[in-house]
Each structure stands twice: as structure tokens, then as C-alpha cells.
ZAMARGU-4260 file (C-alpha; in steps of 0.2 Angstrom, whole numbers, plus 5000, padded with zeros to 4 digits):
<rodrens>
0) 5043/4973/5359 | 5025/4973/5355 | 5027/4986/5341 | 5042/4977/5334 | 5032/4961/5333
5) 5018/4971/5325 | 5030/4978/5312 | 5038/4961/5308 | 5021/4953/5305 | 5016/4968/5294
10) 5032/4967/5284 | 5031/4948/5282 | 5013/4950/5276 | 5018/4963/5263 | 5033/4954/5257
15) 5022/4938/5254 | 5009/4948/5245 | 5022/4956/5234 | 5030/4939/5230 | 5013/4932/5224
20) 5012/4946/5211 | 5017/4943/5193 | 5021/4957/5181 | 5015/4954/5163 | 5021/4962/5147
25) 5007/4975/5145 | 5011/4983/5162 | 4997/4976/5172 | 5000/4967/5189 | 4989/4952/5193
30) 4987/4942/5209 | 4990/4924/5206 | 4982/4917/5222 | 4966/4925/5227 | 4961/4912/5239
35) 4973/4916/5253 | 4964/4918/5269 | 4973/4929/5282 | 4979/4921/5299 | 4966/4928/5311
40) 4975/4921/5326 | 4991/4929/5321 | 4982/4946/5321 | 4972/4945/5337 | 4985/4954/5346
45) 4985/4969/5334 | 4975/4985/5337 | 4958/4986/5328 | 4963/5001/5319 | 4977/4991/5310
50) 4966/4975/5308 | 4953/4985/5299 | 4965/4992/5286 | 4968/4984/5269 | 4985/4978/5267
55) 4987/4986/5250 | 4985/5003/5258 | 5001/5001/5269 | 5019/5004/5262 | 5029/4989/5255
60) 5048/4989/5258 | 5054/4980/5242 | 5072/4982/5243 | 5087/4989/5254 | 5103/4981/5248
65) 5114/4987/5263 | 5103/4986/5279 | 5086/4990/5287 | 5087/4997/5305 | 5072/5001/5316
70) 5070/5013/5330 | 5068/5007/5348 | 5049/5009/5347 | 5048/5001/5330 | 5039/5016/5322
75) 5053/5022/5311 | 5063/5012/5298 | 5080/5017/5291 | 5084/5009/5274 | 5102/5010/5267
80) 5108/5006/5250 | 5097/5007/5234 | 5081/5007/5245 | 5064/5007/5238 | 5047/5011/5245
85) 5031/5008/5236 | 5013/5014/5241 | 4999/5012/5229 | 5004/5021/5213 | 5019/5029/5222
90) 5037/5023/5222 | 5052/5031/5230 | 5070/5025/5227 | 5086/5032/5236 | 5102/5027/5244
95) 5094/5032/5261 | 5076/5032/5266 | 5069/5036/5283 | 5051/5031/5285 | 5039/5035/5300
100) 5025/5021/5299 | 5014/5030/5312 | 5013/5047/5303 | 5016/5039/5285 | 5030/5052/5282
105) 5046/5048/5273 | 5062/5057/5271 | 5075/5052/5257 | 5091/5058/5251 | 5108/5052/5243
110) 5123/5047/5252 | 5141/5052/5250 | 5153/5039/5244 | 5172/5038/5249 | 5176/5052/5238
115) 5163/5063/5245 | 5152/5062/5229 | 5133/5061/5233 | 5126/5045/5225 | 5109/5038/5225
120) 5099/5054/5225 | 5080/5051/5227 | 5069/5047/5212 | 5051/5049/5215 | 5038/5041/5203
125) 5019/5045/5204 | 5009/5036/5191 | 5018/5039/5174 | 5028/5054/5180 | 5046/5053/5187
130) 5055/5066/5197 | 5073/5068/5202 | 5079/5078/5217 | 5092/5080/5231 | 5080/5078/5246
135) 5062/5075/5249 | 5050/5075/5263 | 5033/5066/5259 | 5018/5061/5268 | 5008/5047/5260
140) 4992/5051/5269 | 4991/5069/5264 | 5001/5068/5248 | 5010/5084/5253 | 5029/5085/5249
145) 5043/5097/5252 | 5057/5094/5239 | 5074/5101/5238 | 5083/5102/5221 | 5070/5093/5211
150) 5071/5091/5192 | 5055/5086/5182 | 5053/5083/5164 | 5037/5087/5154 | 5035/5086/5135
155) 5053/5088/5131 | 5056/5102/5144 | 5065/5101/5161 | 5061/5111/5177 | 5074/5113/5190
160) 5068/5120/5207 | 5078/5124/5223 | 5063/5122/5234 | 5046/5115/5229 | 5031/5112/5239
165) 5018/5100/5233 | 5000/5102/5240 | 4987/5088/5242 | 4977/5095/5227 | 4993/5093/5216
170) 4996/5112/5216 | 5014/5115/5215 | 5023/5130/5223 | 5041/5133/5218 | 5056/5144/5222
175) 5072/5148/5213 | 5067/5138/5197 | 5075/5135/5180 | 5066/5130/5165 | 5076/5123/5150
180) 5076/5110/5136 | 5094/5105/5140 | 5095/5088/5149 | 5111/5091/5158 | 5112/5092/5177
185) 5120/5109/5174 | 5110/5116/5159 | 5118/5126/5145 | 5104/5139/5146 | 5088/5141/5156
190) 5075/5154/5160 | 5077/5158/5178 | 5061/5159/5187 | 5061/5167/5205 | 5045/5159/5210
195) 5029/5152/5203 | 5014/5141/5205 | 5007/5127/5194 | 4989/5123/5195 | 4986/5106/5185
200) 4974/5108/5170 | 4972/5126/5173 | 4986/5139/5173 | 5004/5143/5177 | 5008/5159/5186
205) 5026/5164/5187 | 5035/5179/5195 | 5050/5188/5188 | 5060/5178/5176 | 5076/5181/5165
210) 5087/5172/5152 | 5103/5164/5157 | 5116/5157/5145 | 5131/5148/5151 | 5128/5155/5168
215) 5128/5173/5161 | 5112/5182/5164 | 5105/5191/5149 | 5095/5207/5149 | 5080/5198/5143
220) 5068/5201/5158 | 5050/5196/5160 | 5041/5204/5175 | 5028/5191/5177 | 5020/5176/5167
225) 5003/5169/5165 | 5001/5154/5155 | 4987/5142/5151 | 4990/5124/5157 | 4976/5114/5149
230) 4975/5100/5136 | 4960/5109/5128 | 4962/5119/5112 | 4960/5138/5114 | 4962/5154/5104
235) 4977/5165/5106 | 4989/5178/5098 | 5004/5173/5087 | 5019/5184/5090 | 5027/5191/5074
240) 5046/5191/5070 | 5053/5208/5066 | 5067/5214/5055 | 5072/5225/5040 | 5074/5222/5021
245) 5083/5234/5009 | 5068/5235/4997 | 5053/5232/5007 | 5059/5241/5023 | 5055/5236/5041
250) 5044/5222/5044 | 5033/5212/5056 | 5031/5194/5049 | 5021/5179/5055 | 5010/5188/5068
255) 4992/5184/5069 | 4979/5173/5078 | 4976/5155/5081 | 4959/5147/5084 | 4956/5130/5090
260) 4939/5126/5083 | 4933/5110/5092 | 4941/5093/5091 | 4941/5092/5072 | 4948/5109/5066
265) 4959/5123/5069 | 4963/5139/5060 | 4979/5150/5059 | 4979/5168/5051 | 4995/5177/5050
270) 5000/5194/5043 | 5016/5201/5035 | 5017/5220/5036 | 5032/5231/5028 | 5035/5249/5031
275) 5035/5253/5012 | 5018/5246/5009 | 5020/5228/5005 | 5009/5216/5014 | 5004/5198/5015
280) 4990/5187/5023 | 4990/5168/5025 | 4976/5157/5031 | 4980/5139/5036 | 4966/5127/5041
285) 4969/5110/5047 | 4955/5097/5049 | 4954/5078/5054 | 4940/5066/5057 | 4947/5050/5064
290) 4944/5035/5053 | 4936/5046/5040 | 4947/5060/5032 | 4960/5073/5036 | 4968/5088/5026
295) 4973/5106/5026 | 4969/5121/5016 | 4981/5136/5014 | 4976/5152/5005 | 4989/5166/5003
300) 4988/5183/4995 | 5001/5197/4995 | 5005/5214/4987 | 5023/5218/4984 | 5028/5236/4982
305) 5045/5241/4975 | 5052/5259/4976 | 5042/5275/4979 | 5027/5282/4969 | 5032/5294/4956
310) 5049/5285/4953 | 5053/5276/4937 | 5056/5260/4945 | 5040/5260/4955 | 5030/5244/4954
315) 5015/5235/4963 | 5012/5217/4961 | 4998/5207/4968 | 4998/5188/4969 | 4989/5173/4977
320) 4992/5155/4980 | 4980/5140/4985 | 4986/5124/4993 | 4973/5111/4997 | 4977/5093/5003
325) 4963/5080/5007 | 4966/5062/5011 | 4953/5049/5014 | 4956/5036/5027 | 4956/5019/5018
330) 4945/5012/5031 | 4931/5025/5028 | 4925/5018/5012 | 4934/5003/5004 | 4925/5004/4988
335) 4927/5023/4985 | 4940/5036/4987 | 4941/5055/4987 | 4957/5064/4987 | 4964/5081/4982
340) 4981/5089/4980 | 4979/5107/4974 | 4994/5118/4971 | 4988/5133/4961 | 4991/5152/4960
345) 4999/5167/4952 | 5014/5164/4941 | 5023/5178/4950 | 5019/5172/4968 | 5034/5162/4971
350) 5046/5175/4964 | 5042/5186/4979 | 5036/5174/4992 | 5044/5157/4990 | 5051/5150/5006
355) 5063/5138/4999 | 5074/5138/4983 | 5066/5122/4976 | 5050/5131/4975 | 5057/5147/4968
360) 5066/5137/4954 | 5051/5127/4949 | 5041/5133/4934 | 5028/5120/4933 | 5014/5116/4945
365) 5000/5102/4945 | 4984/5099/4954 | 4972/5085/4955 | 4955/5082/4963 | 4948/5065/4960
370) 4934/5053/4965 | 4934/5034/4961 | 4922/5020/4964 | 4923/5001/4962 | 4907/4991/4962
375) 4911/4976/4972 | 4908/4959/4963 | 4908/4967/4946 | 4921/4972/4933 | 4915/4990/4933
380) 4923/5006/4940 | 4921/5024/4939 | 4934/5039/4940 | 4930/5057/4940 | 4944/5071/4942
385) 4948/5089/4939 | 4966/5092/4934 | 4977/5107/4932 | 4994/5111/4925 | 5003/5128/4925
390) 5018/5135/4917 | 5024/5150/4926 | 5037/5155/4912 | 5024/5157/4898 | 5010/5160/4911
395) 4998/5147/4903 | 4986/5136/4912 | 4979/5119/4906 | 4963/5113/4914 | 4953/5097/4913
400) 4936/5097/4921 | 4927/5086/4923 | 4937/5071/4917 | 4926/5055/4919 | 4931/5037/4915
405) 4920/5022/4916 | 4929/5006/4914 | 4925/4987/4913 | 4940/4976/4917 | 4944/4961/4906
410) 4930/4948/4906 | 4930/4931/4897 | 4912/4930/4889 | 4915/4913/4881 | 4922/4904/4897
415) 4912/4889/4902 | 4906/4887/4919 | 4913/4872/4929 | 4923/4866/4914 | 4934/4852/4917
420) 4952/4851/4909 | 4962/4864/4900 | 4952/4879/4893 | 4948/4880/4874 | 4957/4893/4864
425) 4940/4903/4863 | 4938/4903/4882 | 4954/4913/4883 | 4946/4928/4873 | 4945/4943/4884
430) 4934/4958/4882 | 4935/4975/4890 | 4928/4992/4889 | 4935/5010/4892 | 4924/5025/4891
435) 4931/5042/4894 | 4923/5060/4894 | 4934/5075/4894 | 4933/5094/4894 | 4949/5103/4891
440) 4955/5121/4889 | 4972/5130/4888 | 4971/5148/4893 | 4983/5162/4898 | 4983/5166/4916
445) 4976/5183/4914 | 4960/5176/4905 | 4958/5162/4917 | 4942/5169/4926 | 4934/5177/4911
450) 4918/5170/4903 | 4927/5167/4887 | 4936/5152/4894 | 4920/5142/4893 | 4918/5147/4874
455) 4936/5140/4870 | 4934/5124/4880 | 4936/5108/4870 | 4926/5092/4875 | 4923/5075/4868
460) 4920/5057/4872 | 4929/5041/4867 | 4924/5023/4868 | 4937/5009/4866 | 4933/4990/4865
465) 4949/4979/4865 | 4947/4961/4862 | 4962/4949/4863 | 4968/4932/4867 | 4985/4923/4868
470) 4991/4905/4866 | 5007/4895/4863 | 5013/4887/4847 | 5028/4875/4847 | 5027/4877/4866
475) 5040/4891/4866 | 5031/4904/4855 | 5018/4915/4862 | 5005/4922/4849 | 4993/4936/4854
480) 4980/4941/4842 | 4968/4956/4845 | 4955/4968/4838 | 4952/4985/4844 | 4937/4996/4841
485) 4937/5015/4844 | 4922/5027/4843 | 4923/5046/4845 | 4909/5058/4850 | 4910/5077/4848
490) 4899/5092/4849 | 4909/5102/4837 | 4920/5099/4822 | 4929/5110/4810 | 4927/5115/4792
495) 4940/5123/4781 | 4938/5134/4766 | 4949/5145/4755 | 4946/5164/4756 | 4952/5172/4740
500) 4951/5189/4747 | 4963/5186/4761 | 4972/5172/4751 | 4972/5160/4765 | 4964/5145/4772
505) 4951/5149/4786 | 4944/5137/4799 | 4926/5138/4805 | 4918/5128/4820 | 4903/5118/4817
510) 4893/5116/4833 | 4883/5099/4831 | 4885/5081/4836 | 4897/5071/4826 | 4902/5053/4828
515) 4918/5045/4821 | 4925/5027/4822 | 4940/5017/4818 | 4945/4999/4820 | 4961/4989/4818
520) 4968/4972/4821 | 4985/4965/4826 | 4994/4949/4830 | 5011/4947/4838 | 5023/4933/4842
525) 5037/4933/4855 | 5049/4920/4863 | 5064/4920/4874 | 5081/4913/4869 | 5094/4908/4883
530) 5112/4907/4881 | 5124/4902/4896 | 5143/4901/4897 | 5150/4893/4913 | 5168/4895/4920
535) 5178/4884/4931 | 5173/4883/4949 | 5189/4892/4955 | 5185/4907/4944 | 5179/4923/4951
540) 5166/4924/4937 | 5155/4908/4938 | 5144/4911/4923 | 5138/4923/4910 | 5120/4922/4905
545) 5112/4930/4889 | 5093/4932/4887 | 5086/4937/4870 | 5068/4942/4868 | 5063/4944/4850
550) 5046/4950/4845 | 5037/4953/4828 | 5019/4959/4826 | 5008/4964/4811 | 4995/4977/4812
555) 4982/4983/4800 | 4971/4998/4799 | 4959/5003/4784 | 4960/5020/4776 | 4947/5031/4785
560) 4951/5046/4774 | 4940/5037/4761 | 4926/5049/4756 | 4913/5035/4760 | 4916/5037/4779
565) 4914/5056/4778 | 4928/5059/4791 | 4939/5069/4779 | 4936/5083/4767 | 4946/5092/4754
570) 4951/5110/4754 | 4961/5122/4742 | 4977/5127/4750 | 4984/5140/4738 | 4980/5152/4724
575) 4986/5139/4711 | 4972/5127/4716 | 4982/5114/4725 | 4971/5104/4737 | 4974/5094/4753
580) 4964/5082/4764 | 4960/5087/4782 | 4950/5078/4796 | 4935/5086/4803 | 4940/5080/4820
585) 4957/5088/4818 | 4955/5099/4834 | 4946/5086/4844 | 4953/5081/4861 | 4955/5062/4856
590) 4959/5066/4838 | 4949/5055/4825 | 4950/5041/4814 | 4967/5039/4805 | 4970/5043/4787
595) 4979/5031/4775 | 4980/5012/4775 | 4992/5005/4787 | 4999/4988/4787 | 5014/4988/4798
600) 5026/4974/4803 | 5035/4979/4819 | 5051/4971/4825 | 5059/4972/4842 | 5074/4963/4851
605) 5078/4965/4869 | 5094/4959/4878 | 5098/4955/4896 | 5116/4951/4900 | 5121/4946/4918
610) 5135/4936/4926 | 5136/4926/4942 | 5152/4930/4953 | 5158/4924/4969 | 5154/4934/4984
615) 5168/4937/4997 | 5157/4947/5009 | 5141/4936/5010 | 5144/4920/5019 | 5127/4913/5017
620) 5125/4916/4998 | 5141/4911/4990 | 5137/4920/4974 | 5128/4935/4968 | 5121/4941/4951
625) 5127/4957/4943 | 5118/4964/4928 | 5130/4970/4914 | 5117/4976/4902 | 5099/4978/4908
630) 5086/4980/4895 | 5096/4984/4879 | 5083/4984/4865 | 5081/4989/4847 | 5065/4991/4837
635) 5058/4997/4820 | 5044/4994/4809 | 5039/4992/4790 | 5023/4999/4783 | 5018/4986/4769
640) 5005/4998/4762 | 5015/5014/4761 | 5021/5020/4744 | 5038/5026/4750 | 5048/5028/4766
645) 5041/5011/4772 | 5054/5009/4786 | 5053/5019/4802 | 5068/5025/4812 | 5077/5012/4822
650) 5076/5016/4841 | 5089/5009/4853 | 5088/5011/4872 | 5097/5003/4887 | 5102/5004/4905
655) 5116/4997/4916 | 5123/5000/4933 | 5141/4999/4939 | 5150/4997/4956 | 5135/4989/4965
660) 5122/5001/4959 | 5132/5017/4963 | 5133/5022/4945 | 5117/5021/4934 | 5118/5024/4916
665) 5104/5026/4904 | 5105/5029/4885 | 5094/5030/4870 | 5096/5034/4852 | 5088/5035/4835
670) 5094/5030/4817 | 5086/5034/4800 | 5088/5022/4786 | 5085/5035/4773 | 5095/5049/4765
675) 5092/5068/4765 | 5089/5078/4750 | 5096/5096/4747 | 5082/5103/4757 | 5086/5092/4772
680) 5070/5081/4770 | 5070/5062/4769 | 5067/5054/4752 | 5065/5036/4746 | 5084/5032/4745
685) 5093/5022/4758 | 5108/5030/4767 | 5118/5015/4763 | 5117/5019/4744 | 5120/5037/4747
690) 5135/5037/4759 | 5139/5019/4762 | 5133/5020/4780 | 5120/5008/4786 | 5110/5022/4795
695) 5110/5040/4799 | 5112/5045/4817 | 5098/5057/4821 | 5096/5058/4840 | 5104/5052/4856
700) 5104/5054/4875 | 5115/5048/4889 | 5111/5050/4907 | 5123/5046/4921 | 5118/5046/4940
705) 5132/5044/4953 | 5130/5043/4971 | 5143/5038/4984 | 5142/5039/5003 | 5152/5032/5018
710) 5145/5018/5029 | 5134/5024/5043 | 5142/5025/5060 | 5136/5016/5075 | 5127/5026/5089
715) 5134/5043/5086 | 5121/5054/5078 | 5114/5071/5080 | 5099/5074/5090 | 5083/5077/5081
720) 5072/5092/5080 | 5061/5094/5095 | 5071/5082/5105 | 5087/5082/5116 | 5094/5066/5110
725) 5087/5057/5095 | 5088/5039/5090 | 5104/5034/5081 | 5103/5040/5063 | 5090/5053/5067
730) 5088/5066/5054 | 5086/5085/5057 | 5077/5094/5042 | 5089/5108/5038 | 5076/5118/5029
735) 5064/5118/5043 | 5063/5129/5059 | 5061/5121/5076 | 5042/5123/5075 | 5041/5114/5059
740) 5039/5129/5048 | 5051/5136/5035 | 5064/5148/5039 | 5054/5164/5035 | 5059/5171/5018
745) 5076/5164/5017 | 5079/5153/5002 | 5092/5139/5001 | 5087/5132/5017 | 5080/5117/5008
750) 5092/5117/4994 | 5107/5105/4994 | 5106/5097/5011 | 5088/5094/5016 | 5092/5083/5031
755) 5106/5083/5044 | 5112/5065/5047 | 5128/5064/5057 | 5128/5045/5056 | 5133/5047/5037
760) 5150/5055/5038 | 5150/5060/5020 | 5140/5058/5004 | 5140/5065/4986 | 5128/5065/4972
765) 5131/5068/4954 | 5119/5069/4939 | 5124/5072/4920 | 5113/5072/4905 | 5119/5074/4887
770) 5106/5076/4873 | 5111/5077/4854 | 5099/5080/4840 | 5102/5081/4821 | 5086/5077/4811
775) 5093/5086/4796 | 5109/5096/4793 | 5108/5107/4809 | 5112/5099/4825 | 5110/5104/4843
780) 5118/5098/4859 | 5111/5101/4877 | 5121/5096/4893 | 5115/5098/4911 | 5125/5094/4926
785) 5120/5095/4944 | 5129/5089/4960 | 5127/5090/4979 | 5133/5082/4995 | 5138/5084/5013
790) 5152/5080/5024 | 5155/5080/5043 | 5170/5091/5048 | 5168/5086/5066 | 5156/5075/5076
795) 5146/5092/5078 | 5150/5101/5062 | 5142/5097/5045 | 5143/5106/5028 | 5132/5103/5013
800) 5132/5110/4995 | 5122/5109/4980 | 5125/5117/4963 | 5126/5113/4944 | 5134/5119/4928
805) 5126/5128/4914 | 5136/5123/4898 | 5127/5135/4887 | 5132/5151/4897 | 5147/5142/4905
810) 5143/5147/4923 | 5137/5139/4938 | 5118/5137/4941 | 5110/5142/4958 | 5122/5136/4971
815) 5119/5134/4990 | 5131/5131/5004 | 5124/5125/5020 | 5133/5124/5037 | 5126/5116/5053
820) 5133/5116/5070 | 5125/5104/5084 | 5126/5114/5100 | 5118/5100/5111 | 5102/5109/5116
825) 5105/5123/5103 | 5109/5122/5085 | 5116/5134/5072 | 5112/5135/5054 | 5120/5146/5040
830) 5114/5145/5022 | 5123/5155/5008 | 5118/5157/4990 | 5133/5166/4984 | 5128/5169/4965
835) 5113/5171/4954 | 5096/5179/4955 | 5093/5172/4972 | 5109/5178/4980 | 5106/5178/4999
840) 5111/5171/5016 | 5102/5166/5031 | 5110/5164/5049 | 5100/5156/5063 | 5105/5150/5081
845) 5090/5143/5090 | 5085/5131/5104 | 5081/5114/5097 | 5065/5110/5107 | 5049/5115/5099
850) 5043/5122/5116 | 5055/5136/5115 | 5056/5139/5096 | 5054/5157/5098 | 5071/5158/5108
855) 5082/5161/5093 | 5093/5174/5084 | 5091/5176/5065 | 5100/5187/5052 | 5095/5187/5034
860) 5099/5195/5018 | 5084/5193/5006 | 5087/5190/4988 | 5075/5204/4983 | 5087/5216/4990
865) 5099/5212/4976 | 5087/5218/4962
</rodrens>
């Protein structure tokens, strides 16, 4: 009776303490009443060993929906039905719990329902970790445990163990274990581990293990395992993949070393080796300093050997590629930034080493390294950059280094301080300054690193000072006058002379400082004209609005080819003595002052046509706007000072969209007002007088983009890469391996269907472009067509495609077919490029989880084997 009274008082005390606790949103538990004084009289009869204990150290029975039964001596409690026991940071839930209060030992298990199914199996929570099991024996004092049928989750993986013993130092011994990334109670696959030991933050030791798929053991046997189990970075080997290619032979790819160099940097070096002599080396460095910067540097080099020495088709090709990405954290320096995006290498590199079809088909690459700085509280800013562009077809490289720009943003020098009332017209006069310095060179790739590159480099400096203002007249017309002054500084100019011996004009470079300048003035006027036509209230179309924006401007520039300026010279151009003027700045980066007087009047007219219609779908907004024509514009100009051909071509452009933006149409065209002579050149006679037509059509372009997809489904979507069950609509990169890398050498994995999104049952994309040109008698027509899309055959099957049509050669362009099958914890991918230079296929079946990304089967046919 004494023990039962003791237990009831103890239980009442813990229930009271638990009721006084409040759980807050951030996960902490606070005690609302800290002034409660224990009743010492009620505890006088309790043993001293119990009175001296803090109540928080004792177990708290928080729930037992069915019943709580105690042994006759009051030492053991039996809890039935969703029972919960908590102790410090430990929590145990089960249908049945048996707790010995004297030894602090607990036993928990599930109970069979009326059908014989065991329900309410124990769930044990320690800190942030949760364990599921069939049975558990646990001692709260020693923290030792014996667990039957436990399942633990760690970083996306699941460990099943028939018998597990947990020691007081958190060392775990297990027997008859299963490791898998499948979240089912009966997993599709697992690595069967006969026995093992897990030492926290140290290592994992395992006995013999083998692979089991669909309960069928595979002859993949590991006699023992020794794995590091620490959060610290460490160095290690990278296991290569193996295979065979027809041209390059047997290979080991992707093997190498990984180095974890402290907390801010790591390095991965991998090698590719082929039995017929080809090889490749890749270095990948990642670095990051929190709140400062982050980036990566990849350097790759390779040698591709085809055929055998002595044979006529033998060849050896060396190549390299450099990728550098550097990003500065915006918080590091608010007034200055440094960033880099370098993508540079040999023109033939991607021909042999591209990892996706998009890279293989690209023929232009660009790089930029830039630094910018703003002086706070001033209008001044500075930008310095190095830029690179590369064409792999003609193997030319364009470099700009360094390119420096110093700018002063618009200021108002005549603005009065603390002025009252509307500003005067002169207070609206704005002034800005733009100064740029550039070095530029275009060179063939084979000469890129030769000293002659410096000799062929062009450089120069340009200063531009625009002054402008704006004001309204008659309230609705905006007038914007302006003056612009440009100045050019060069360290070299050109000089031409006639060589009678060679009977040609020769050009010499004069290396000396030379300054040129020009100025011009302009004034423009523009306004907007609105037109509205309204329909009846019952009409589907409520109103149509038309907005016209006419604009006219006048610009004047003097003739800087006048000999008094010294910017132009005369040279003999043939043996008969004919001469021509040329600019000494002709080869300059920024050009030079313009020749010939120019007094140009420009005209432009833009249109916007839209209508307002009733919306049946939107109950909040009863109407919606639809743009019929968006930005239809026409412009031309007339040179008042030209002696002939005063009118420029008429340019027309516009865009529109149909079916709620599903179809986008862009179009443009050009018309000439002048007729052609017998040689196909324009002369001073209007086409209207020649053929009766107002203008002659010279060029046109039409582009149509069409995309259509079904509505997203509710919660049924494929799981994402590296996880067992992704969020609804999660996307799986089709061209990416489970570890985040590309699928080796197989092309097409990123072509056509980049992502697998089962929440979109189907989609299709279509792009068509038509360009027509007829500047004279000969015309040209260029058409391009590309299309792609995907469709869900079943909730687990998806097919994607991407292709195009070559109208000139009348055949399909590079075509990719992509197949994806969701196998729950596995996935299957098949990419086929059936035609063309890159004809190949890639088949891969692998585990989704990144922890087991090496558990896969791959079969490929490389496109180089077709050559």
C-alpha cells in the first residue's frame, strides 16, 4: 500500500508539471509557473533517496488511451493503447508498454487486433532521431537497449536490423541487417549485412554483405566493410566506371582522388584511360567562404587517338577546356562586386568530350571577368572587365582586355537648391559623362598564345558627354532637345597610298597619338493619341482601345570629312587617277568622326490595339484585357542635306500573342522607296514611278513560338533525385546522374526532356522562323523548325522527344528520344539519338538515392564509334 501511495503521488506530481508546460512555435518548452513550492508534508513519508531526486529525472506517463495497470507491489506499470513514456529527451510510443520503475527498464511492443494484425509497433525517439521497431528492451539509467526488428533512417537511407544492441556510449551492434534507400517495410532491394558495428563519429565496420533485389540474392558479395563515419572532410579514392568503345577500346573513366582541404575548399582529380591510347584528366576545385564568395574551377585536358599508328586513318588530337565560376556574396561589399564566368578551350574539345547534346551542338562560347565599383553618395562608377567570345566553326577568338568604363550618371548642374515651386526649364537640363577604354584583338585559335597577338591588338579611348532636357508644350506634346559630344583617342591611325608597282592601294599603320572629335544636336517630339470603341454591356467584347504614339525628330551633324578638321585624307584608288576620301580612324575600335553633312528628320509610329472581354473563369475580375497587336511600329527618315536617296528604308515590326499567350508571333520587314538600275543598285528614282508600287519589299522575318501543356495534376508526381518521395510536382533532371553529374559520355541525356515532371501529363513546344531577303534581284529564303515535348504513358512511364527540320537539306536535324520509368526506389532511363553525326544511345538503371549512386547498370553506344 505504501508503494502504491508513493507511485500515485509521484504520478500526480509529474502530470501537474507536464500540464504547466507550454509548447511554443520554435520547439522550445517553457515552464509558466516557476514559483510552485513542493508540498513537504506530502513527501515526508517518502524515502530520502526519492525525495533527493529531481522530478524531471523521473519518467512521465503522458498517455494511455486504454488503461494503466500496476503490479501488486506498485513497481511495474502496464500501459495499453497508444501509450507514451517520456524521459528527458527520450520518448517511447507503443500499443503496449511495460515499465519497471525501480530498475528504470521498459519493454514495448505492438498488439494484435481482431484480425491478428500487429498494430501500434514501438516508435522510439531520442533527440532528433526516430526509430521504428517490433520490440524494445530499454534501460533509462544505463541507456542500453536490445531491439528486435528496428528500422532507422539516416540521410535518405534505411537500416533494417533483426537484432540490435545499443550500448551506453551509443555504439550499436547489429545482426541480420538490411541497408536500403527504399522506404517500404518490405524493400525492393537491399544490401544484406550479416553483422556490423556502428561507432558514432568514427567508423562503421561490417561483416560479409551481398546484394538482394526482389528477395533474390545476387552474386555481388563483399567479404567485409570498413567505412568512415565522420562529418569531417577527408581524402579518398574515386572508383572508376569501366566499359568498352569501338574506336577507343576498353576504358576506365572517372577514377581518381578526392581531397577535402579544410572547411573552405575541396579538390577532385579524375582520369580517363582507354586501351588504345586515348586519355583524359579533369581537375575540379570548389571553394566557398560564407558571406564572402564562392566558386568552382574546372580544368580538363585530353588526347584522343583514332586507329593505329601506320594506318592511313590514324590521328591524334589534343584538346583542353577551362571553366571558372566565381560569385561574390552581395553582403560582402555593397559598393563593389567581382564575378567571373569563364568558358573557354579548344574548338575540338566538345567534338570528342561533350557530355550533353546541347554542348556538342553549340559553336559559340563566351566568357566574362568583371569588377565594378560605385562611390556611395556620388554619381561616379567604374567597371573593368575581360571578355572572350569564340567560334568553334571558323576557330576564331575575340578578346577584349582590359575593357574599362568610367561613368558619371545624370546630374542637373543648374538645379537650384531649396527651390520653391515648379522647376524652371533650365533646371531640367541633365548632363552625364561616359568614358571607355578598350583593347581588342581577333585571332585564330592556333595563334592565340603567340607574341604576335600583342602586335595586332587594337586599342582606344572614347569620351561621350550627352546633354539633354525635356518639357511639354500644349500639355500633350513632349519635346526633348539634346546635344552630344564625342571624342576619340587612339595610339595608332592609318595612312593609305597608291603603289604603282603593285597597282593597288596599300595601308600603313602610323603609331602616334591622335585625337578626333564630333558633335551633333537633335530635338524630338512625341505624343499619344487614344481611341476607344465600347460595345453593349451584354456583349462578350466590352471595348476596343487603340493607342497611337507618333514621334518626329530632327538631328544635325556637320561634315567632319572637311580638310580643316584633318580627320580624312584623299588617296588614289586606280591607275586612271580616280581618288577617294578615307578616315584615318577607319580601323579604330570606336570608329571616328562621321563624314558628310547630315540633317535627318526621323518619323516613327507605334500602335497598341487591345480589347476588354468578359471573363467566365474569374469571378473576382469580371473582365480581362487581351492584346490584339502589341507594338506594331513603322519608322523611316529623310536626310535634308543628302544630294540623292534622301529617304531611308521603311522598317516595320510587331508582335502579338494568341490563345492566352500559348502562341507568340513576332514579325518584321523592310521596304525601299527607290527603284533598282540594271546592275541591281538603288538610284534616285522612286519605285512608285518605276513599277507603280509604293515600295519594294527587301526583307522580312516571321517567328512563331507555340507551347501547349496539360494542367498539373494534384498530388501524383514522381519522386525527385536523391529522395524517396519528392514534393508534388518535383522534377527529376533527366540528363543528370543520381550523384548530380552527367551520364558519362552519352549525348542526348539533356536534349529534349531536361526534367521529368509527372505532374504535367503532356506538353509540346514548337518554334518556326522564316527569313526572306531580296536586296536586289537575287532572293534568299531561310527556314528553321524545332519541336519538342513529353507525354506520360502511365503514372510511371514518361517519353520525351526533341528534333527539328532542315528545310535546305530536307531532313530532320539532331533528334533525341528519351524514355523514363519510375521504379519507386530505382529509375530507368533510355536516351536514343537515332540519326545524324551524334547517333548513339544510353541505357541506365540505377538507385535514385545519391548514397547508392554507384549501384547501377549502364549500357552505351558512343557516337564516335559511328565515325
